[in-house]
DRENTORPA-956558 format. One record per atom (N, C-alpha, C, CB): residue in three letters; x negated, z negated, y negated; residue number from 0; atom name. Coordinates in steps of 0.1 Angstrom, whole numbers, plus 5000, padded with zeros to 4 digits. Atoms other than C-alpha are relative to their C-alpha. Glycine has a CB too. Layout:
N
tormi/X/Z/Y/marza/fipa
ala/X/Z/Y/NUM/CA
...
//
This chain:
111
tormi/X/Z/Y/marza/fipa
met/4990/4999/5015/0/N
met/4999/5000/4996/0/CA
met/4990/5000/4994/0/C
met/5012/4989/4994/0/CB
pro/5008/4997/5016/1/N
pro/4986/5011/4964/1/CA
pro/5002/4983/4996/1/C
pro/5011/5015/4986/1/CB
gln/5003/5012/5006/2/N
gln/4974/4978/4947/2/CA
gln/4999/5003/4989/2/C
gln/4990/4992/5002/2/CB
his/5001/4996/5018/3/N
his/4980/4981/4908/3/CA
his/4991/4986/4994/3/C
his/5021/5001/4990/3/CB
leu/5005/5004/5009/4/N
leu/4960/4962/4883/4/CA
leu/5008/4989/4992/4/C
leu/4996/5010/4996/4/CB
lys/4988/5006/5016/5/N
lys/4990/4944/4862/5/CA
lys/5009/4995/5015/5/C
lys/5012/5018/4984/5/CB
trp/4985/5004/4997/6/N
trp/5021/4928/4871/6/CA
trp/5010/5007/4995/6/C
trp/5003/4986/4996/6/CB
ile/4987/4993/5003/7/N
ile/5045/4955/4875/7/CA
ile/5007/4997/4990/7/C
ile/5009/5000/5009/7/CB
pro/4991/5005/5008/8/N
pro/5076/4946/4864/8/CA
pro/4999/4991/4982/8/C
pro/5004/4993/5010/8/CB
asn/5001/5002/5010/9/N
asn/5061/4926/4834/9/CA
asn/4995/5013/4992/9/C
asn/4994/4988/5000/9/CB
gln/5007/4991/5000/10/N
gln/5037/4958/4826/10/CA
gln/5018/5014/4995/10/C
gln/4987/4999/5017/10/CB
leu/4988/4992/5004/11/N
leu/5074/4978/4823/11/CA
leu/5002/4996/4992/11/C
leu/5010/5002/5005/11/CB
thr/4990/5004/5011/12/N
thr/5089/4957/4801/12/CA
thr/4995/5006/4990/12/C
thr/5003/4985/4997/12/CB
lys/5003/4996/5011/13/N
lys/5068/4959/4776/13/CA
lys/4993/5017/4993/13/C
lys/4993/4991/5000/13/CB
leu/4999/4977/5002/14/N
leu/5058/4999/4778/14/CA
leu/5010/5000/4996/14/C
leu/4998/5014/5014/14/CB
glu/4982/4994/5008/15/N
glu/5097/5003/4777/15/CA
glu/5002/4995/4991/15/C
glu/5014/4997/5006/15/CB
lys/4996/5006/5019/16/N
lys/5100/4980/4744/16/CA
lys/4993/5012/4994/16/C
lys/4991/4979/4993/16/CB
asn/5005/4987/5014/17/N
asn/5075/5006/4727/17/CA
asn/4998/5013/5005/17/C
asn/4984/4998/4993/17/CB
gly/4998/4989/4996/18/N
gly/5085/5036/4740/18/CA
gly/4995/5008/5011/18/C
gly/4998/5005/4992/18/CB
trp/5007/4991/4989/19/N
trp/5067/5049/4766/19/CA
trp/5008/5008/5014/19/C
trp/4990/4990/5005/19/CB
asn/4993/4992/4979/20/N
asn/5072/5073/4798/20/CA
asn/4997/4992/5013/20/C
asn/4989/5017/5006/20/CB
leu/5006/5009/4994/21/N
leu/5073/5050/4824/21/CA
leu/5001/5006/5015/21/C
leu/5005/4985/4997/21/CB
asp/4999/4991/4994/22/N
asp/5075/5081/4851/22/CA
asp/4979/5003/4996/22/C
asp/5015/5009/4994/22/CB
ser/5018/4996/4998/23/N
ser/5032/5086/4834/23/CA
ser/4993/4989/5003/23/C
ser/4992/5006/4986/23/CB
ile/5005/5007/5003/24/N
ile/5022/5056/4840/24/CA
ile/4998/4994/5019/24/C
ile/5006/4992/4988/24/CB
gly/5013/4999/4982/25/N
gly/4996/5043/4878/25/CA
gly/4992/5001/5000/25/C
gly/4999/5008/5010/25/CB
arg/5012/5001/4997/26/N
arg/4969/5036/4893/26/CA
arg/4992/5017/5010/26/C
arg/5001/4984/5010/26/CB
pro/5007/4993/4998/27/N
pro/4948/5063/4901/27/CA
pro/4996/5004/5017/27/C
pro/4992/4997/4993/27/CB
leu/5002/4995/4983/28/N
leu/4948/5080/4935/28/CA
leu/4986/4998/5007/28/C
leu/5001/5017/5000/28/CB
gly/5016/4998/4997/29/N
gly/4908/5081/4940/29/CA
gly/4998/4986/5001/29/C
gly/4990/5009/4987/29/CB
glu/5001/5014/4999/30/N
glu/4909/5043/4928/30/CA
glu/5004/4996/5020/30/C
glu/5012/4993/4987/30/CB
his/4994/5007/4994/31/N
his/4930/5035/4957/31/CA
his/4997/5001/5015/31/C
his/5012/5003/4997/31/CB
ala/5004/4990/4988/32/N
ala/4917/5062/4981/32/CA
ala/4982/4992/5008/32/C
ala/4998/5021/4992/32/CB
glu/5015/5004/5003/33/N
glu/4879/5042/4970/33/CA
glu/5003/4984/5009/33/C
glu/4995/4999/4979/33/CB
arg/4999/5017/4995/34/N
arg/4892/5006/4979/34/CA
arg/5007/5002/5011/34/C
arg/5008/4987/4990/34/CB
gln/4994/5001/4986/35/N
gln/4912/5015/5013/35/CA
gln/4990/5003/5005/35/C
gln/5012/5008/5005/35/CB
lys/5012/4995/4991/36/N
lys/4882/5031/5026/36/CA
lys/4999/4990/5015/36/C
lys/4984/4997/4990/36/CB
phe/5007/5007/4989/37/N
phe/4865/5001/5046/37/CA
phe/5023/5000/5010/37/C
phe/4989/4979/4990/37/CB
val/4987/5000/4990/38/N
val/4906/4993/5062/38/CA
val/4999/5015/5004/38/C
val/5017/4997/4991/38/CB
asn/4996/4986/4992/39/N
asn/4914/5029/5068/39/CA
asn/4991/4998/5012/39/C
asn/4997/5017/4992/39/CB
ser/5009/4993/4991/40/N
ser/4882/5034/5091/40/CA
ser/5005/4986/5008/40/C
ser/4981/5005/4995/40/CB
val/5003/5006/4991/41/N
val/4886/5004/5110/41/CA
val/5012/4996/5007/41/C
val/4992/4991/4996/41/CB
phe/4990/5003/4999/42/N
phe/4923/5007/5114/42/CA
phe/5008/5018/5007/42/C
phe/5003/4992/4983/42/CB
glu/4995/4990/5002/43/N
glu/4924/5042/5117/43/CA
glu/5005/5012/5015/43/C
glu/4990/5005/4991/43/CB
glu/4992/5002/4984/44/N
glu/4936/5044/5154/44/CA
glu/5011/5002/4996/44/C
glu/5000/4984/5008/44/CB
phe/4982/5007/4999/45/N
phe/4971/5032/5141/45/CA
phe/5001/5006/4985/45/C
phe/5003/4978/5001/45/CB
tyr/4997/4996/5011/46/N
tyr/4969/5042/5106/46/CA
tyr/5004/5006/5001/46/C
tyr/4995/5003/4992/46/CB
gln/4991/4993/5008/47/N
gln/4997/5062/5090/47/CA
gln/4995/4999/4990/47/C
gln/5012/4996/5000/47/CB
asn/4995/5005/5012/48/N
asn/4993/5070/5057/48/CA
asn/5009/5007/4990/48/C
asn/4990/4996/4993/48/CB
asp/4987/4995/5002/49/N
asp/5030/5084/5053/49/CA
asp/5002/4991/4987/49/C
asp/5012/4999/5013/49/CB
his/4991/5005/5011/50/N
his/5038/5058/5026/50/CA
his/4984/5007/4984/50/C
his/5005/4974/5004/50/CB
val/5009/4993/5011/51/N
val/5005/5071/5003/51/CA
val/5004/5012/4993/51/C
val/4987/5005/5005/51/CB
thr/4997/4991/5009/52/N
thr/5020/5106/5003/52/CA
thr/5019/4994/4994/52/C
thr/4998/5017/5008/52/CB
leu/4986/5003/5008/53/N
leu/5055/5089/4995/53/CA
leu/4994/4991/4983/53/C
leu/5012/4988/5012/53/CB
leu/4999/5009/5011/54/N
leu/5041/5066/4962/54/CA
leu/4989/5010/4989/54/C
leu/4994/4983/5004/54/CB
cys/5017/4998/5007/55/N
cys/5008/5086/4952/55/CA
cys/5004/5019/5001/55/C
cys/4981/4992/5014/55/CB
gln/4996/4979/5000/56/N
gln/5008/5126/4941/56/CA
gln/4989/5000/5001/56/C
gln/5009/5011/4985/56/CB
pro/5018/4990/4993/57/N
pro/4980/5146/4954/57/CA
pro/4994/5003/4986/57/C
pro/5002/5020/5011/57/CB
asn/5005/4998/5016/58/N
asn/4950/5143/4926/58/CA
asn/5005/4998/4987/58/C
asn/4999/5011/4997/58/CB
ala/4992/5004/5011/59/N
ala/4971/5123/4908/59/CA
ala/4999/4987/4997/59/C
ala/5012/5003/5001/59/CB
phe/5000/5016/5002/60/N
phe/4980/5086/4904/60/CA
phe/5010/4992/5014/60/C
phe/5008/4996/4983/60/CB
cys/4992/5010/4991/61/N
cys/4998/5058/4924/61/CA
cys/5006/4998/4993/61/C
cys/4997/4990/5007/61/CB
lys/4985/5003/5004/62/N
lys/5037/5056/4912/62/CA
lys/4998/4984/4997/62/C
lys/5013/5005/5013/62/CB
glu/4998/5011/5004/63/N
glu/5043/5023/4895/63/CA
glu/5018/5001/5003/63/C
glu/4994/4997/4985/63/CB
val/4987/5004/5003/64/N
val/5081/5032/4890/64/CA
val/5005/5017/5005/64/C
val/5002/4993/4981/64/CB
ala/4989/4991/4991/65/N
ala/5107/5054/4904/65/CA
ala/5012/5006/4995/65/C
ala/5005/4992/5010/65/CB
asp/4986/5003/5012/66/N
asp/5137/5067/4885/66/CA
asp/5003/4990/4993/66/C
asp/5012/5000/5006/66/CB
gly/5000/5015/5004/67/N
gly/5134/5038/4866/67/CA
gly/5000/4993/5001/67/C
gly/5003/4997/4995/67/CB
gln/5000/5014/4999/68/N
gln/5130/5014/4884/68/CA
gln/4987/4996/5004/68/C
gln/5011/4995/5009/68/CB
ala/5007/5004/4993/69/N
ala/5100/4991/4898/69/CA
ala/4999/5007/5010/69/C
ala/5002/4990/5000/69/CB
leu/5000/4999/4984/70/N
leu/5089/4997/4929/70/CA
leu/4988/4993/5005/70/C
leu/4999/5015/5006/70/CB
tyr/5014/5013/4996/71/N
tyr/5061/4965/4929/71/CA
tyr/5010/4989/4995/71/C
tyr/4979/5000/4988/71/CB
arg/4996/5009/5006/72/N
arg/5077/4930/4923/72/CA
arg/4989/4994/4998/72/C
arg/5011/4994/5004/72/CB
asp/5014/4999/5012/73/N
asp/5040/4921/4912/73/CA
asp/4990/5011/5002/73/C
asp/4989/4985/5001/73/CB
cys/5012/4994/4995/74/N
cys/5009/4937/4918/74/CA
cys/5000/5009/5010/74/C
cys/4993/4993/5005/74/CB
asn/5001/4993/4989/75/N
asn/5009/4947/4952/75/CA
asn/5011/4998/5006/75/C
asn/4989/4998/5007/75/CB
his/4991/5004/4989/76/N
his/5043/4935/4969/76/CA
his/5015/5016/4994/76/C
his/5005/4975/4999/76/CB
leu/4988/4988/5000/77/N
leu/5072/4963/4971/77/CA
leu/5013/4985/4998/77/C
leu/5000/5012/5022/77/CB
ser/4987/5014/5012/78/N
ser/5103/4948/4946/78/CA
ser/5011/5009/5017/78/C
ser/5009/5008/4967/78/CB
leu/4987/4994/4995/79/N
leu/5139/4961/4967/79/CA
leu/4999/5011/4998/79/C
leu/5012/4996/4995/79/CB
tyr/5005/4987/4999/80/N
tyr/5135/4992/4956/80/CA
tyr/4991/5010/5003/80/C
tyr/5000/5001/4994/80/CB
gly/5015/4994/4994/81/N
gly/5100/4999/4964/81/CA
gly/5007/5000/5019/81/C
gly/4981/4984/4997/81/CB
leu/4994/5001/4984/82/N
leu/5113/4989/4999/82/CA
leu/5012/5018/5003/82/C
leu/5016/4978/5001/82/CB
glu/4991/4990/4999/83/N
glu/5145/5011/4995/83/CA
glu/4989/5020/4996/83/C
glu/5016/4992/4986/83/CB
tyr/5005/4986/5003/84/N
tyr/5123/5043/4983/84/CA
tyr/4993/5000/5011/84/C
tyr/4991/5003/4986/84/CB
leu/5006/4996/4985/85/N
leu/5100/5038/5015/85/CA
leu/5009/4997/5013/85/C
leu/4985/4992/5004/85/CB
arg/4992/4997/4987/86/N
arg/5131/5042/5039/86/CA
arg/5000/5008/5009/86/C
arg/5009/5001/4998/86/CB
ser/5004/4984/4991/87/N
ser/5126/5076/5052/87/CA
ser/4989/4994/5011/87/C
ser/4990/5014/4988/87/CB
leu/5012/5001/4989/88/N
leu/5090/5063/5065/88/CA
leu/5003/4992/5010/88/C
leu/4986/4996/4995/88/CB
phe/5001/5008/4991/89/N
phe/5103/5032/5081/89/CA
phe/5011/5006/5008/89/C
phe/5001/4986/4997/89/CB
arg/4988/4991/4997/90/N
arg/5135/5051/5095/90/CA
arg/4996/4999/5013/90/C
arg/5001/5016/4993/90/CB
pro/5003/4994/4988/91/N
pro/5119/5069/5127/91/CA
pro/4990/4983/5008/91/C
pro/4989/5018/4996/91/CB
ile/5007/5011/4994/92/N
ile/5100/5033/5136/92/CA
ile/5011/4990/5005/92/C
ile/4988/4992/4990/92/CB
phe/4988/5009/4995/93/N
phe/5133/5013/5138/93/CA
phe/5010/5003/5008/93/C
phe/5006/4995/4991/93/CB
gln/4988/4992/4988/94/N
gln/5152/5039/5158/94/CA
gln/4989/4999/5010/94/C
gln/5007/5019/4998/94/CB
lys/5006/5000/4985/95/N
lys/5126/5041/5181/95/CA
lys/4997/4984/5006/95/C
lys/4985/5008/4998/95/CB
ile/4996/5011/4993/96/N
ile/5127/5002/5184/96/CA
ile/5012/4996/5006/96/C
ile/4998/4992/4993/96/CB
glu/4985/5001/4997/97/N
glu/5168/5002/5187/97/CA
glu/4999/5005/5017/97/C
glu/5011/5011/4988/97/CB
asn/5002/4994/4983/98/N
asn/5161/5027/5219/98/CA
asn/4994/4995/5006/98/C
asn/4995/5011/5003/98/CB
asp/5001/5010/4989/99/N
asp/5141/5009/5234/99/CA
asp/5005/4988/5006/99/C
asp/4993/4998/5000/99/CB
phe/4995/5016/4998/100/N
phe/5155/4976/5231/100/CA
phe/5017/5005/5010/100/C
phe/5004/4990/4978/100/CB
lys/4991/4988/4997/101/N
lys/5189/4996/5240/101/CA
lys/4996/5007/5016/101/C
lys/4997/5012/4986/101/CB
trp/5003/4993/4989/102/N
trp/5170/5014/5271/102/CA
trp/4995/4987/5010/102/C
trp/4989/5014/4998/102/CB
asn/5006/5012/4988/103/N
asn/5154/4979/5283/103/CA
asn/5015/4987/5004/103/C
asn/4983/4988/4989/103/CB
lys/4987/5001/4997/104/N
lys/5190/4964/5280/104/CA
lys/5007/5003/5010/104/C
lys/5004/5002/4994/104/CB
phe/4992/4992/4988/105/N
phe/5206/4991/5304/105/CA
phe/4990/4997/5013/105/C
phe/5002/5018/4996/105/CB
ile/5006/5003/4989/106/N
ile/5178/4986/5327/106/CA
ile/5002/4990/5006/106/C
ile/4990/5001/5000/106/CB
gly/5003/5015/5000/107/N
gly/5178/4949/5327/107/CA
gly/5019/4997/5005/107/C
gly/4993/4992/4979/107/CB
ser/4990/5007/4995/108/N
ser/5209/4949/5334/108/CA
ser/5011/5009/5014/108/C
ser/5008/4997/4986/108/CB
lys/4997/4997/4988/109/N
lys/5215/4970/5363/109/CA
lys/4990/4997/5020/109/C
lys/5002/5016/4996/109/CB
ser/5008/5008/4989/110/N
ser/5193/4947/5385/110/CA
ser/5006/4991/5005/110/C
ser/4988/4994/4997/110/CB
//
């Protein structure tokens, strides 16, 4: 998850009050990639970078805001809106868990 340097809701309030375009702020993708290099190397077998695709624009910056809503509740934890924004990323994971549970429950009832 891209970590930002400031508490996003506080920063957004100040910027919006002063008329800034909130869609134009974020952390440079290169900074995020550099910060995550070690973590990615350790977990590369398990790691999926899909959240970066949803939160970061190629060769640009990692968003703090989408549709005028803060994606983070502080500098590195997603807000409820941020979680909803990433819903498509998690849907297949939870669907597999649900299907596995149903299958195991079915198999268990046959014995």
